[in-house]
C-alpha positions in Angstrom: 89.8 -44.7 178.8 92.6 -47.2 179.2 93.9 -49.4 176.4 92.6 -53.0 176.4 95.1 -55.6 177.4 96.6 -58.1 174.9 96.1 -61.8 175.6 97.7 -64.8 174.1 96.0 -68.0 173.0 97.7 -71.2 171.8 96.5 -74.5 170.6 99.2 -76.9 169.3 101.3 -75.1 166.7 98.9 -72.2 166.2 98.3 -69.1 168.3 97.2 -65.5 168.4 97.6 -62.3 170.3 94.2 -60.7 170.9 92.8 -57.4 171.9 89.2 -58.0 172.9 86.8 -55.1 173.2 83.0 -54.9 173.2 83.2 -53.8 169.6 85.2 -56.9 168.5 88.6 -58.5 168.5 91.8 -57.4 166.8 94.3 -60.3 166.4 97.7 -61.2 165.1 97.9 -64.9 164.4 101.0 -67.0 164.3 102.3 -70.5 163.6 105.0 -72.1 165.8 107.6 -73.8 163.6 110.0 -74.5 166.5 111.0 -73.0 169.9 113.2 -70.6 167.9 110.9 -69.7 164.9 107.4 -68.4 164.5 105.5 -67.3 161.4 103.4 -64.2 161.7 100.5 -65.3 159.6 97.8 -62.6 159.7 96.8 -59.4 161.4 93.1 -58.5 161.5 91.3 -55.4 162.9 87.5 -55.1 162.4 86.2 -51.9 161.0 84.7 -50.9 164.3 88.2 -50.9 165.8 90.1 -49.2 163.0 92.0 -46.0 163.9 93.0 -47.0 167.4 96.4 -48.4 166.6 95.5 -51.9 167.6 97.4 -53.6 164.8 100.6 -51.7 165.7 100.1 -52.5 169.4 99.8 -56.2 168.5 103.0 -55.8 166.4 104.8 -54.3 169.3 103.6 -57.1 171.5 104.9 -59.7 169.0 108.4 -58.0 169.0 108.5 -58.0 172.8 107.4 -61.6 172.9 110.1 -62.6 170.4 112.7 -60.7 172.5 111.7 -62.2 175.8 111.1 -65.8 174.5 114.2 -65.9 172.1 112.5 -66.7 168.8 112.7 -65.1 165.3 109.7 -64.0 163.3 109.0 -65.0 159.7 106.9 -62.1 158.4 104.4 -63.8 156.1 101.6 -61.3 157.1 101.8 -58.3 154.8 101.2 -55.9 157.7 104.0 -57.4 159.8 106.3 -57.4 156.8 105.5 -53.7 156.1 106.2 -52.8 159.7 109.5 -54.8 159.7 110.6 -52.8 156.6 109.8 -49.5 158.4 111.7 -50.4 161.5 115.2 -51.5 160.8 115.9 -51.5 164.6 113.7 -54.6 164.8 115.9 -56.6 162.3 117.3 -58.8 165.0 113.9 -60.3 165.6 113.2 -61.4 162.1 114.2 -64.3 159.9 113.9 -63.4 156.3 
């Protein structure tokens, strides 16, 4: 079975990265402060999707998006902040 894809949704200054499956949606929400700064607000994975590494996949997608789009991440979300602390190699992508 292949991994589900990650999609992005934006409306105004709010957005989210989403992994949609028949069992539910995992998401990482963000707020756009400027073209150069986004707040990672919240990461959510429903119980039915736990244990598949979806939160980490969303995190990796956020890092890749920050790298390709040239913005920094403010890690308000506890999960994103914990992953930031575990991965000093990502420090260039965060504004703390």
